[in-house]
DSSP file (Angstrom, degrees, kcal/mol; ACC not computed):
  #  RESIDUE AA STRUCTURE BP1 BP2  ACC     N-H-->O    O-->H-N    N-H-->O    O-->H-N    TCO  KAPPA ALPHA  PHI   PSI    X-CA   Y-CA   Z-CA
    1    1 A M              0   0    0      0, 0.0    83,-0.2     0, 0.0     2,-0.2   0.000 360.0 360.0 360.0 124.5   17.5  -46.6  -47.8
    2    2 A A        -     0   0    0      1,-0.1     2,-0.2    81,-0.1    81,-0.0  -0.483 360.0-101.5 -83.2 151.7   18.1  -49.1  -50.6
    3    3 A D        -     0   0    0     -2,-0.2    -1,-0.1     1,-0.1     4,-0.1  -0.483  20.6-142.0 -69.4 140.9   18.7  -52.8  -50.1
    4    4 A V  S    S+     0   0    0     -2,-0.2     2,-0.3     2,-0.1    -1,-0.1   0.602  82.0  65.9 -81.1 -11.2   22.4  -53.7  -50.4
    5    5 A F  S    S-     0   0    0      1,-0.1    -2,-0.1     2,-0.0     2,-0.0  -0.756  89.7-107.0-108.8 156.5   21.4  -57.0  -52.1
    6    6 A T     >  -     0   0    0     -2,-0.3     4,-2.8     1,-0.1     5,-0.2  -0.321  38.1-105.6 -69.7 163.7   19.8  -57.7  -55.4
    7    7 A R  H  > S+     0   0    0      1,-0.2     4,-2.2     2,-0.2     5,-0.1   0.902 122.2  50.0 -58.8 -40.6   16.2  -58.8  -55.4
    8    8 A K  H  > S+     0   0    0      2,-0.2     4,-2.0     1,-0.2    -1,-0.2   0.929 112.0  46.0 -65.3 -45.9   17.3  -62.4  -56.3
    9    9 A K  H  > S+     0   0    0      1,-0.2     4,-2.4     2,-0.2    -2,-0.2   0.906 112.3  51.3 -64.0 -42.0   20.0  -62.5  -53.5
   10   10 A R  H  X S+     0   0    0     -4,-2.8     4,-2.8     1,-0.2     5,-0.2   0.897 107.9  53.3 -61.5 -40.1   17.5  -61.1  -51.0
   11   11 A S  H  X S+     0   0    0     -4,-2.2     4,-1.9    -5,-0.2    -1,-0.2   0.905 109.1  48.4 -61.2 -42.1   14.9  -63.8  -52.0
   12   12 A V  H  X S+     0   0    0     -4,-2.0     4,-0.7     2,-0.2    -2,-0.2   0.932 112.3  48.9 -63.5 -45.2   17.5  -66.5  -51.4
   13   13 A I  H >< S+     0   0    0     -4,-2.4     3,-1.1     1,-0.2    -2,-0.2   0.936 112.8  46.9 -59.5 -48.5   18.4  -65.0  -48.0
   14   14 A M  H >< S+     0   0    0     -4,-2.8     3,-1.5     1,-0.3    -1,-0.2   0.819 103.2  63.2 -66.2 -31.0   14.7  -64.7  -47.0
   15   15 A S  H 3< S+     0   0    0     -4,-1.9    -1,-0.3     1,-0.3    -2,-0.2   0.706  96.8  60.0 -67.8 -17.7   14.0  -68.3  -48.2
   16   16 A H  T << S+     0   0    0     -3,-1.1     2,-0.5    -4,-0.7    -1,-0.3   0.467  77.2 107.2 -89.0  -1.3   16.4  -69.6  -45.5
   17   17 A I    <   -     0   0    0     -3,-1.5     2,-0.2    -4,-0.2     5,-0.0  -0.673  65.9-140.6 -79.7 123.8   14.4  -68.1  -42.6
   18   18 A R        -     0   0    0     -2,-0.5     3,-0.1     1,-0.1    -2,-0.1  -0.474  23.8-169.4 -86.0 153.2   12.7  -71.0  -40.8
   19   19 A S  S    S+     0   0    0      1,-0.2     2,-0.3    -2,-0.2     3,-0.2   0.557  79.2  39.3-109.3 -18.2    9.3  -71.0  -39.3
   20   20 A K  S    S+     0   0    0      1,-0.2    -1,-0.2    22,-0.0    31,-0.0  -0.909 111.7  20.5-127.6 156.8    9.7  -74.3  -37.5
   21   21 A N  S    S+     0   0    0     -2,-0.3    -1,-0.2     1,-0.1     2,-0.1   0.856  78.0 168.0  56.9  40.2   12.6  -75.8  -35.5
   22   22 A T     >  -     0   0    0     -3,-0.2     4,-2.6     1,-0.1     5,-0.2  -0.348  50.2-105.5 -76.3 164.3   14.4  -72.5  -35.0
   23   23 A K  H  > S+     0   0    0      1,-0.2     4,-2.2     2,-0.2     5,-0.2   0.915 121.8  49.2 -59.8 -43.9   17.2  -72.2  -32.5
   24   24 A P  H  > S+     0   0    0      0, 0.0     4,-2.1     0, 0.0    -1,-0.2   0.917 111.8  49.6 -61.8 -40.0   15.1  -70.4  -29.9
   25   25 A E  H  > S+     0   0    0      1,-0.2     4,-2.5     2,-0.2    -2,-0.2   0.917 110.8  49.0 -64.0 -42.6   12.4  -73.0  -30.3
   26   26 A I  H  X S+     0   0    0     -4,-2.6     4,-2.4     1,-0.2    -1,-0.2   0.880 109.2  53.1 -65.2 -37.7   14.9  -75.8  -29.8
   27   27 A A  H  X S+     0   0    0     -4,-2.2     4,-2.1    -5,-0.2    -1,-0.2   0.907 110.5  47.0 -63.8 -41.3   16.3  -74.1  -26.8
   28   28 A V  H  X S+     0   0    0     -4,-2.1     4,-2.7     2,-0.2     5,-0.3   0.912 110.8  52.4 -67.1 -42.1   12.8  -73.9  -25.2
   29   29 A R  H  X S+     0   0    0     -4,-2.5     4,-2.7     1,-0.2     5,-0.2   0.933 109.6  49.2 -56.7 -46.7   12.1  -77.5  -26.0
   30   30 A R  H  X S+     0   0    0     -4,-2.4     4,-2.4     1,-0.2    -1,-0.2   0.919 112.0  48.7 -60.6 -44.5   15.3  -78.6  -24.4
   31   31 A L  H  X S+     0   0    0     -4,-2.1     4,-1.4     2,-0.2    -2,-0.2   0.928 113.3  45.7 -62.1 -47.3   14.5  -76.6  -21.2
   32   32 A I  H  <>S+     0   0    0     -4,-2.7     5,-1.9     1,-0.2     4,-0.2   0.884 112.4  51.1 -66.2 -38.3   11.0  -77.9  -21.0
   33   33 A R  H ><5S+     0   0    0     -4,-2.7     3,-1.7    -5,-0.3    -1,-0.2   0.914 107.8  53.1 -63.9 -42.2   12.2  -81.5  -21.5
   34   34 A E  H 3<5S+     0   0    0     -4,-2.4    -1,-0.2     1,-0.3    -2,-0.2   0.809 102.5  59.5 -61.6 -29.6   14.8  -81.0  -18.8
   35   35 A M  T 3<5S-     0   0    0     -4,-1.4    -1,-0.3    -5,-0.2    -2,-0.2   0.527 123.5-106.5 -78.4  -5.1   12.0  -79.9  -16.5
   36   36 A G  T < 5S+     0   0    0     -3,-1.7     2,-0.4     1,-0.3    -3,-0.2   0.589  75.6 131.1  95.5  11.9   10.3  -83.3  -17.0
   37   37 A Y      < -     0   0    0     -5,-1.9     2,-0.3    17,-0.0    -1,-0.3  -0.780  43.0-149.4-100.2 141.8    7.4  -82.3  -19.3
   38   38 A S        +     0   0    0     -2,-0.4     2,-0.3    16,-0.0    18,-0.2  -0.780  22.6 171.7-105.0 156.2    6.6  -84.1  -22.5
   39   39 A Y        -     0   0    0     -2,-0.3     2,-0.3    15,-0.1    15,-0.2  -0.947  30.0-120.9-153.8 166.6    5.0  -82.3  -25.4
   40   40 A R  E     -A   53   0A   0     13,-2.3    13,-2.6    -2,-0.3     2,-0.3  -0.843  34.7-118.2-110.5 154.3    3.9  -82.5  -29.0
   41   41 A L  E    S-A   52   0A   0     -2,-0.3     3,-0.3     1,-0.2    11,-0.2  -0.732  75.4  -6.7 -98.3 144.0    5.3  -80.2  -31.7
   42   42 A H  S    S-     0   0    0      9,-1.8     2,-1.1    -2,-0.3     9,-0.2   0.888  74.0-135.0  46.9  69.6    3.4  -77.8  -33.9
   43   43 A G    >   -     0   0    0      7,-1.5     3,-1.6    -3,-0.3     6,-0.3  -0.331  23.2-173.5 -59.2  92.5   -0.2  -78.6  -33.0
   44   44 A K  T 3  S+     0   0    0     -2,-1.1    -1,-0.2    -3,-0.3     5,-0.1   0.773  80.5  52.9 -61.8 -28.6   -1.8  -78.6  -36.4
   45   45 A S  T 3  S+     0   0    0      2,-0.1    -1,-0.3     3,-0.1    -2,-0.1   0.509  98.0  80.4 -87.9  -3.1   -5.3  -79.0  -35.1
   46   46 A L  S X  S-     0   0    0     -3,-1.6     3,-1.9     4,-0.1    56,-0.0  -0.758  92.9 -92.9-105.3 149.9   -5.0  -76.0  -32.8
   47   47 A P  T 3  S+     0   0    0      0, 0.0    -4,-0.1     0, 0.0    -2,-0.1  -0.342 111.4  11.1 -58.2 133.8   -5.4  -72.3  -33.7
   48   48 A G  T 3  S-     0   0    0      1,-0.2    -4,-0.1    -4,-0.1     3,-0.1   0.408 107.7-105.1  80.3  -3.2   -2.1  -70.7  -34.5
   49   49 A R    <   -     0   0    0     -3,-1.9    -1,-0.2    -6,-0.3    -5,-0.2   0.952  43.3-134.6  45.1  70.1   -0.3  -74.0  -34.6
   50   50 A P        -     0   0    0      0, 0.0    -7,-1.5     0, 0.0    12,-0.2  -0.125   4.4-128.9 -53.9 147.3    1.5  -73.7  -31.2
   51   51 A D  S    S+     0   0    0     10,-0.8    -9,-1.8    -9,-0.2     2,-0.4   0.894  94.5  23.4 -65.5 -40.8    5.2  -74.6  -31.2
   52   52 A L  E     -AB  41  61A   0      9,-2.2     9,-2.5   -11,-0.2     2,-0.5  -0.993  67.5-164.8-129.9 135.3    4.7  -76.9  -28.2
   53   53 A V  E     -AB  40  60A   0    -13,-2.6   -13,-2.3    -2,-0.4     2,-0.9  -0.972   6.5-173.5-121.6 117.2    1.5  -78.6  -27.0
   54   54 A L  E >>> + B   0  59A   0      5,-3.0     5,-1.8    -2,-0.5     3,-1.4  -0.713  14.2 174.4-106.1  77.5    1.4  -80.0  -23.5
   55   55 A A  G >45 +     0   0    0     -2,-0.9     3,-1.0     1,-0.3    -1,-0.2   0.823  69.9  62.5 -60.3 -37.6   -2.1  -81.7  -23.9
   56   56 A R  G 345S+     0   0    0      1,-0.3    -1,-0.3   -18,-0.2   -17,-0.1   0.817 115.5  33.7 -58.4 -30.5   -2.1  -83.4  -20.6
   57   57 A Y  G <45S-     0   0    0     -3,-1.4    -1,-0.3     2,-0.2    -2,-0.2   0.405 108.6-120.3-104.2  -0.8   -2.0  -80.0  -18.9
   58   58 A R  T <<5 +     0   0    0     -3,-1.0    54,-2.6    -4,-0.6     2,-0.4   0.924  69.7 135.6  56.3  47.3   -4.0  -78.1  -21.5
   59   59 A R  E   < -Bc  54 112A   0     -5,-1.8    -5,-3.0    52,-0.2     2,-0.3  -0.945  36.0-170.8-124.9 144.6   -1.1  -75.8  -22.0
   60   60 A V  E     -Bc  53 113A   0     52,-2.3    54,-2.1    -2,-0.4     2,-0.4  -0.977   7.4-154.5-132.4 150.5    0.5  -74.5  -25.2
   61   61 A V  E     -Bc  52 114A   0     -9,-2.5    -9,-2.2    -2,-0.3   -10,-0.8  -0.989   2.9-164.9-127.8 130.4    3.7  -72.6  -25.8
   62   62 A F  E     - c   0 115A   0     52,-2.8    54,-3.1    -2,-0.4     2,-0.7  -0.943   8.1-155.2-108.6 135.3    4.6  -70.2  -28.6
   63   63 A V  E     - c   0 116A   0     -2,-0.4     2,-0.4    52,-0.2    54,-0.2  -0.937  20.6-164.0-109.9 108.3    8.2  -69.2  -29.1
   64   64 A H  E     - c   0 117A   0     52,-2.6    54,-2.3    -2,-0.7     2,-0.4  -0.771  18.6-132.2-100.9 134.3    8.1  -65.9  -30.9
   65   65 A G     >  -     0   0    0     -2,-0.4     4,-2.1    52,-0.2     5,-0.2  -0.672  22.9-131.6 -75.0 134.6   11.0  -64.2  -32.7
   66   66 A C  T  4>S+     0   0    0     -2,-0.4     5,-2.4     1,-0.2     4,-0.3   0.861 102.3  42.6 -61.6 -38.4   11.2  -60.6  -31.6
   67   67 A F  T >45S+     0   0    0      3,-0.2     3,-1.0     2,-0.2    -1,-0.2   0.969 116.3  44.4 -71.5 -53.5   11.3  -59.1  -35.1
   68   68 A W  T 345S+     0   0    0      1,-0.3    -2,-0.2     2,-0.1    -1,-0.2   0.771 122.6  36.5 -67.9 -27.4    8.7  -61.3  -36.8
   69   69 A H  T 3<5S-     0   0    0     -4,-2.1    -1,-0.3    26,-0.1    -2,-0.2   0.292 110.0-119.0-110.3   8.8    6.1  -61.0  -34.0
   70   70 A V  T < 5 -     0   0    0     -3,-1.0     2,-0.4    -4,-0.3    -3,-0.2   0.964  26.6-152.6  56.3  69.5    6.9  -57.4  -33.1
   71   71 A H      < -     0   0    0     -5,-2.4    -1,-0.2    -6,-0.1     4,-0.1  -0.577  16.7-143.8 -70.6 125.0    8.1  -57.7  -29.5
   72   72 A G    >   +     0   0    0     -2,-0.4     3,-0.8     2,-0.1     2,-0.2   0.013  56.3  43.6 -79.5-172.0    7.3  -54.4  -27.8
   73   73 A G  T 3  S-     0   0    0      1,-0.2     5,-0.0     5,-0.0    -2,-0.0  -0.468 117.3 -27.9  77.9-143.3    9.2  -52.4  -25.2
   74   74 A R  T 3  S+     0   0    0     -2,-0.2     2,-0.4     3,-0.0    -1,-0.2   0.125  84.3 141.3 -99.2  20.7   12.9  -52.0  -25.3
   75   75 A C    X   -     0   0    0     -3,-0.8     3,-1.0     1,-0.2    -4,-0.0  -0.495  39.4-157.8 -68.7 120.8   13.7  -55.2  -27.2
   76   76 A K  G >  S+     0   0    0     -2,-0.4     3,-1.0     1,-0.2    -1,-0.2   0.753  88.6  62.4 -71.7 -24.3   16.5  -54.4  -29.6
   77   77 A R  G 3  S+     0   0    0      1,-0.2    -1,-0.2    -3,-0.0    -7,-0.1   0.643  95.0  63.2 -75.2 -13.0   15.7  -57.3  -31.9
   78   78 A A  G <   +     0   0    0     -3,-1.0    -1,-0.2    -7,-0.1    -2,-0.1   0.225  68.1 137.4 -98.8  14.4   12.3  -55.9  -32.6
   79   79 A R    <   -     0   0    0     -3,-1.0     3,-0.1     1,-0.1    -9,-0.1  -0.382  57.0-118.0 -62.4 134.1   13.4  -52.7  -34.3
   80   80 A P        -     0   0    0      0, 0.0    -1,-0.1     0, 0.0     5,-0.1  -0.396  33.6 -97.4 -71.7 151.0   11.3  -52.0  -37.4
   81   81 A P        -     0   0    0      0, 0.0     8,-0.1     0, 0.0     7,-0.0  -0.307  21.6-147.0 -63.9 151.6   13.0  -52.0  -40.8
   82   82 A R  S    S+     0   0    0     -3,-0.1     2,-0.3     2,-0.0     3,-0.3   0.576  78.9  60.9 -96.4 -11.9   14.0  -48.6  -42.1
   83   83 A S  S    S+     0   0    0      1,-0.2     5,-0.2     2,-0.1   -81,-0.1  -0.832 105.3  14.7-114.1 156.3   13.5  -49.5  -45.8
   84   84 A R    >>  +     0   0    0     -2,-0.3     4,-2.5   -83,-0.2     3,-1.4   0.872  68.2 165.0  51.7  44.4   10.3  -50.6  -47.6
   85   85 A I  H 3>  +     0   0    0      1,-0.3     4,-2.3    -3,-0.3    -1,-0.1   0.846  69.8  62.0 -58.1 -36.4    8.1  -49.5  -44.6
   86   86 A D  H 34 S+     0   0    0      1,-0.2    -1,-0.3     2,-0.2    -2,-0.1   0.762 112.4  38.1 -64.0 -24.1    5.0  -49.7  -46.8
   87   87 A Y  H <> S+     0   0    0     -3,-1.4     4,-1.3     2,-0.1    -2,-0.2   0.891 120.1  42.5 -87.3 -49.5    5.7  -53.5  -47.2
   88   88 A W  H  X S+     0   0    0     -4,-2.5     4,-2.9    -5,-0.2     5,-0.3   0.868 104.6  60.8 -72.6 -39.7    7.0  -54.4  -43.7
   89   89 A T  H  X S+     0   0    0     -4,-2.3     4,-2.4    -5,-0.2     5,-0.2   0.947 109.8  39.8 -58.7 -53.1    4.5  -52.4  -41.5
   90   90 A P  H  > S+     0   0    0      0, 0.0     4,-2.3     0, 0.0    -1,-0.2   0.892 116.2  52.9 -63.6 -36.2    1.3  -54.2  -42.7
   91   91 A K  H  X S+     0   0    0     -4,-1.3     4,-1.6     2,-0.2    -2,-0.2   0.948 113.7  40.9 -62.9 -49.1    3.1  -57.6  -42.8
   92   92 A L  H  X S+     0   0    0     -4,-2.9     4,-2.1     1,-0.2    -1,-0.2   0.873 114.3  52.5 -70.2 -36.4    4.4  -57.4  -39.2
   93   93 A E  H  X S+     0   0    0     -4,-2.4     4,-2.5    -5,-0.3    -1,-0.2   0.884 107.2  53.3 -64.6 -37.9    1.1  -55.9  -37.9
   94   94 A A  H  X S+     0   0    0     -4,-2.3     4,-2.6    -5,-0.2    -1,-0.2   0.881 106.6  52.9 -64.1 -37.5   -0.8  -58.8  -39.6
   95   95 A N  H  X S+     0   0    0     -4,-1.6     4,-2.4     2,-0.2    -2,-0.2   0.937 109.8  48.0 -61.1 -46.3    1.5  -61.2  -37.7
   96   96 A K  H  X S+     0   0    0     -4,-2.1     4,-2.3     1,-0.2    -2,-0.2   0.923 113.0  47.6 -59.8 -45.3    0.7  -59.5  -34.4
   97   97 A Q  H  X S+     0   0    0     -4,-2.5     4,-2.4     1,-0.2    -1,-0.2   0.916 111.1  50.6 -63.7 -44.0   -3.0  -59.6  -35.1
   98   98 A R  H  X S+     0   0    0     -4,-2.6     4,-2.4     1,-0.2    -1,-0.2   0.897 110.2  50.9 -60.6 -41.2   -2.9  -63.2  -36.1
   99   99 A D  H  X S+     0   0    0     -4,-2.4     4,-2.5     2,-0.2     5,-0.2   0.922 110.2  49.1 -62.5 -44.9   -1.1  -64.1  -32.9
  100  100 A R  H  X S+     0   0    0     -4,-2.3     4,-2.3     1,-0.2    -2,-0.2   0.918 112.4  47.7 -61.4 -44.4   -3.6  -62.2  -30.8
  101  101 A L  H  X S+     0   0    0     -4,-2.4     4,-2.4     2,-0.2    -1,-0.2   0.917 112.3  48.8 -64.3 -43.5   -6.6  -64.0  -32.5
  102  102 A A  H  X S+     0   0    0     -4,-2.4     4,-2.3     2,-0.2    -2,-0.2   0.927 112.2  48.0 -63.1 -45.5   -5.0  -67.4  -32.2
  103  103 A A  H  X S+     0   0    0     -4,-2.5     4,-2.5     1,-0.2    -1,-0.2   0.901 111.9  50.7 -63.2 -40.5   -4.2  -67.0  -28.4
  104  104 A G  H  X S+     0   0    0     -4,-2.3     4,-2.4    -5,-0.2    -1,-0.2   0.916 110.0  49.0 -63.1 -43.7   -7.7  -65.7  -27.8
  105  105 A R  H  X S+     0   0    0     -4,-2.4     4,-1.2     1,-0.2    -2,-0.2   0.903 111.9  49.5 -62.9 -40.6   -9.3  -68.7  -29.6
  106  106 A L  H  <>S+     0   0    0     -4,-2.3     5,-2.4     2,-0.2     3,-0.4   0.933 111.0  48.7 -64.1 -45.6   -7.1  -71.1  -27.6
  107  107 A R  H ><5S+     0   0    0     -4,-2.5     3,-1.7     1,-0.2    -2,-0.2   0.908 109.4  52.3 -62.4 -41.8   -8.0  -69.4  -24.3
  108  108 A R  H 3<5S+     0   0    0     -4,-2.4    -1,-0.2     1,-0.3    -2,-0.2   0.770 106.1  56.2 -65.4 -23.7  -11.7  -69.6  -25.1
  109  109 A S  T 3<5S-     0   0    0     -4,-1.2    -1,-0.3    -3,-0.4    -2,-0.2   0.371 128.1 -97.8 -88.4   4.4  -11.3  -73.3  -25.8
  110  110 A G  T < 5S+     0   0    0     -3,-1.7     2,-0.3     1,-0.3    -3,-0.2   0.586  80.0 132.9  94.6  10.4   -9.8  -73.9  -22.3
  111  111 A W      < -     0   0    0     -5,-2.4     2,-0.4    -6,-0.2    -1,-0.3  -0.704  51.8-134.2 -93.5 146.4   -6.1  -73.8  -23.1
  112  112 A R  E     -c   59   0A   0    -54,-2.6   -52,-2.3    -2,-0.3     2,-0.4  -0.845  25.2-151.0 -94.1 138.0   -3.5  -71.9  -21.1
  113  113 A V  E     -c   60   0A   0     -2,-0.4     2,-0.4   -54,-0.2   -52,-0.2  -0.930  14.7-173.2-118.8 131.2   -1.1  -70.0  -23.4
  114  114 A L  E     -c   61   0A   0    -54,-2.1   -52,-2.8    -2,-0.4     2,-0.6  -0.990   7.1-161.3-121.5 128.4    2.5  -69.0  -22.8
  115  115 A I  E     -c   62   0A   0     -2,-0.4     2,-0.5   -54,-0.2   -52,-0.2  -0.946   5.5-167.3-109.5 123.3    4.4  -66.8  -25.2
  116  116 A I  E     -c   63   0A   0    -54,-3.1   -52,-2.6    -2,-0.6     2,-0.3  -0.947  12.3-144.0-111.3 125.1    8.2  -66.9  -24.9
  117  117 A W  E >   -c   64   0A   0     -2,-0.5     3,-1.7   -54,-0.2     4,-0.4  -0.646  19.6-120.9 -89.9 145.5   10.1  -64.2  -26.7
  118  118 A E  G >  S+     0   0    0    -54,-2.3     3,-1.3    -2,-0.3     4,-0.2   0.843 112.3  56.4 -50.1 -41.2   13.4  -64.9  -28.4
  119  119 A C  G >  S+     0   0    0      1,-0.3     3,-1.1     2,-0.2    -1,-0.3   0.717  94.3  68.2 -70.1 -19.5   15.2  -62.3  -26.2
  120  120 A Q  G X  S+     0   0    0     -3,-1.7     3,-1.3     1,-0.2    -1,-0.3   0.634  80.5  77.8 -74.6 -12.6   14.0  -64.0  -23.0
  121  121 A L  G <  S+     0   0    0     -3,-1.3     3,-0.3    -4,-0.4    -1,-0.2   0.674  76.7  74.4 -70.7 -15.6   16.3  -67.0  -23.7
  122  122 A R  G <  S+     0   0    0     -3,-1.1     2,-0.6     1,-0.3    -1,-0.3   0.744  94.7  52.7 -67.6 -22.1   19.3  -65.0  -22.5
  123  123 A H    <>  +     0   0    0     -3,-1.3     4,-2.4     1,-0.2    -1,-0.3  -0.695  69.4 171.1-115.6  76.2   18.0  -65.4  -18.9
  124  124 A A  H  > S+     0   0    0     -2,-0.6     4,-2.6    -3,-0.3    -1,-0.2   0.864  74.4  48.7 -59.1 -43.7   17.6  -69.2  -18.7
  125  125 A E  H  > S+     0   0    0      2,-0.2     4,-2.1     1,-0.2    -1,-0.2   0.906 112.4  48.5 -67.9 -39.9   17.0  -69.5  -14.9
  126  126 A K  H  > S+     0   0    0      2,-0.2     4,-2.0     1,-0.2    -1,-0.2   0.899 112.9  48.9 -63.6 -40.8   14.4  -66.7  -15.0
  127  127 A L  H  X S+     0   0    0     -4,-2.4     4,-2.6    -7,-0.2    -2,-0.2   0.889 107.6  55.1 -66.2 -39.4   12.7  -68.4  -17.9
  128  128 A R  H  X S+     0   0    0     -4,-2.6     4,-2.3     1,-0.2    -2,-0.2   0.920 109.0  47.5 -59.7 -44.2   12.8  -71.7  -16.1
  129  129 A R  H  X S+     0   0    0     -4,-2.1     4,-2.4     2,-0.2    -1,-0.2   0.894 111.0  51.9 -64.6 -39.2   10.9  -70.2  -13.1
  130  130 A R  H  X S+     0   0    0     -4,-2.0     4,-2.2     1,-0.2    -2,-0.2   0.917 111.1  46.6 -64.0 -42.7    8.4  -68.6  -15.5
  131  131 A I  H  X S+     0   0    0     -4,-2.6     4,-2.4     2,-0.2    -2,-0.2   0.907 110.7  53.1 -65.4 -41.1    7.7  -71.9  -17.2
  132  132 A Q  H  X S+     0   0    0     -4,-2.3     4,-1.7     2,-0.2    -2,-0.2   0.924 110.3  46.9 -61.7 -44.5    7.4  -73.6  -13.8
  133  133 A R  H  X S+     0   0    0     -4,-2.4     4,-1.7     1,-0.2    -1,-0.2   0.911 111.4  52.5 -62.0 -41.7    4.8  -71.1  -12.6
  134  134 A F  H  < S+     0   0    0     -4,-2.2    -2,-0.2     1,-0.2    -1,-0.2   0.895 111.4  45.7 -61.6 -40.8    2.9  -71.4  -15.9
  135  135 A M  H  < S+     0   0    0     -4,-2.4    -1,-0.2     1,-0.2    -2,-0.2   0.786 113.6  49.2 -74.4 -27.1    2.8  -75.2  -15.5
  136  136 A E  H  <        0   0    0     -4,-1.7    -2,-0.2     1,-0.2    -1,-0.2   0.733 360.0 360.0 -86.2 -23.4    1.7  -75.1  -11.9
  137  137 A D     <        0   0    0     -4,-1.7    -1,-0.2    -5,-0.2    -2,-0.1   0.503 360.0 360.0 -62.9 360.0   -1.2  -72.6  -12.2
């Protein structure tokens, strides 16, 4: 299946995809702030640069986009591309591997890690309970 856009137009489209301050990340920040927790953003000194760092509690939160971080299961947002499979498969697999390594390094350093998937934001109350359990453990 060929791309419907020219290479130049596709490049422009892809350049607008954010890695920080995404809508899902901002929604999680708002929720955690409402719960009374303070945090730092994008922990540069920590493996994987977690989206939220709650240093007082030794907790970090990653907010993963279902497509870019390959959310498994029945998540509709995580469908693999049907074109340029030779490009996308290694790229997305490398993202998954990098995420696993970063989370492992953080856990070995004494941090608790929570990964929130973009699709989980649809159920705000359920997500709030999950975050509360994570913070209380």
